[in-house]
C-alpha positions in Angstrom: -15.5 -235.9 -34.2 -18.2 -233.9 -32.5 -19.6 -235.3 -29.3 -23.2 -236.0 -29.6 -25.4 -234.5 -26.6 -26.7 -236.8 -24.9 -30.5 -236.7 -23.7 -32.7 -238.6 -21.1 -36.1 -239.9 -22.7 -38.5 -237.2 -20.4 -36.3 -234.6 -22.0 -36.7 -236.0 -25.8 -40.1 -236.8 -25.2 -40.9 -233.2 -23.9 -39.6 -231.7 -26.9 -41.8 -234.1 -29.0 -44.7 -232.8 -27.1 -44.3 -229.5 -28.3 -45.0 -230.5 -31.9 -49.3 -229.8 -31.8 -49.5 -233.2 -34.6 -47.4 -235.2 -32.1 -49.2 -234.4 -28.8 -52.6 -235.2 -30.5 -51.5 -238.8 -31.5 -50.0 -239.0 -28.4 -52.9 -238.0 -26.0 -54.6 -240.3 -28.3 -52.5 -243.3 -27.2 -52.7 -242.5 -23.5 -55.4 -245.1 -22.4 -54.1 -247.5 -24.2 -50.6 -246.9 -22.5 -52.7 -246.5 -18.9 -53.8 -249.7 -19.5 -50.2 -251.6 -20.1 -49.2 -249.9 -17.3 -51.7 -250.7 -14.9 -51.2 -254.5 -15.7 -47.4 -254.5 -15.6 -47.1 -252.6 -12.1 -49.6 -254.9 -10.6 -48.2 -258.0 -11.8 -44.7 -256.9 -11.0 -46.4 -255.9 -7.2 -47.6 -259.7 -7.3 -44.9 -261.0 -7.9 -46.1 -262.7 -10.8 -44.2 -263.5 -14.2 -46.3 -263.3 -17.5 -46.2 -267.3 -17.5 -47.9 -267.4 -14.2 -50.4 -264.9 -14.4 -51.1 -266.8 -18.4 -51.3 -270.1 -16.4 -53.5 -268.3 -13.4 -56.0 -266.9 -16.2 -55.9 -269.7 -18.7 -53.9 -268.0 -21.6 -50.6 -268.0 -23.2 -47.5 -266.4 -21.7 -47.6 -264.9 -25.6 -50.8 -263.3 -24.8 -49.8 -261.5 -21.7 -46.5 -260.4 -23.5 -48.7 -258.8 -26.6 -50.3 -256.5 -24.3 -48.0 -255.6 -22.5 -46.0 -254.4 -25.2 -48.6 -252.8 -26.7 -49.3 -255.3 -29.5 -52.7 -256.4 -29.0 -55.9 -254.9 -28.5 -57.5 -257.1 -25.4 -61.5 -257.0 -25.2 -63.0 -255.9 -21.8 -63.6 -259.8 -20.9 -59.9 -260.5 -20.8 -59.1 -257.3 -19.1 -61.8 -259.0 -16.8 -59.9 -262.3 -16.2 -56.1 -260.2 -16.0 -57.9 -258.3 -13.3 -59.1 -261.3 -11.4 -55.6 -263.4 -11.9 -54.2 -260.4 -10.4 -56.6 -260.3 -7.3 -57.9 -256.9 -7.9 -60.9 -255.3 -9.3 -61.0 -253.7 -13.1 -62.2 -250.2 -12.7 -63.2 -248.3 -15.8 -64.0 -244.2 -16.1 -65.2 -241.5 -17.9 -63.5 -237.9 -16.9 
């Protein structure tokens, strides 16, 4: 039996990004991933569970989970509620 070489996610990602079509789609999703990463990071830094954050902003834990898993497209108003619940400000910029 042949041994398979295991690679890290970073190596796998780097290889995939060599494909121009994949890179184009990947880049289109970057803003969505940046929002998810920012929410997760701030929630964890704040020591809040999804349920605790949800209770602070008057929603259900499942709504926070869907956002963090990339299965929801939150409105600007909802992102503002999340920012307030995380005791931070929402900042949007075009670069």
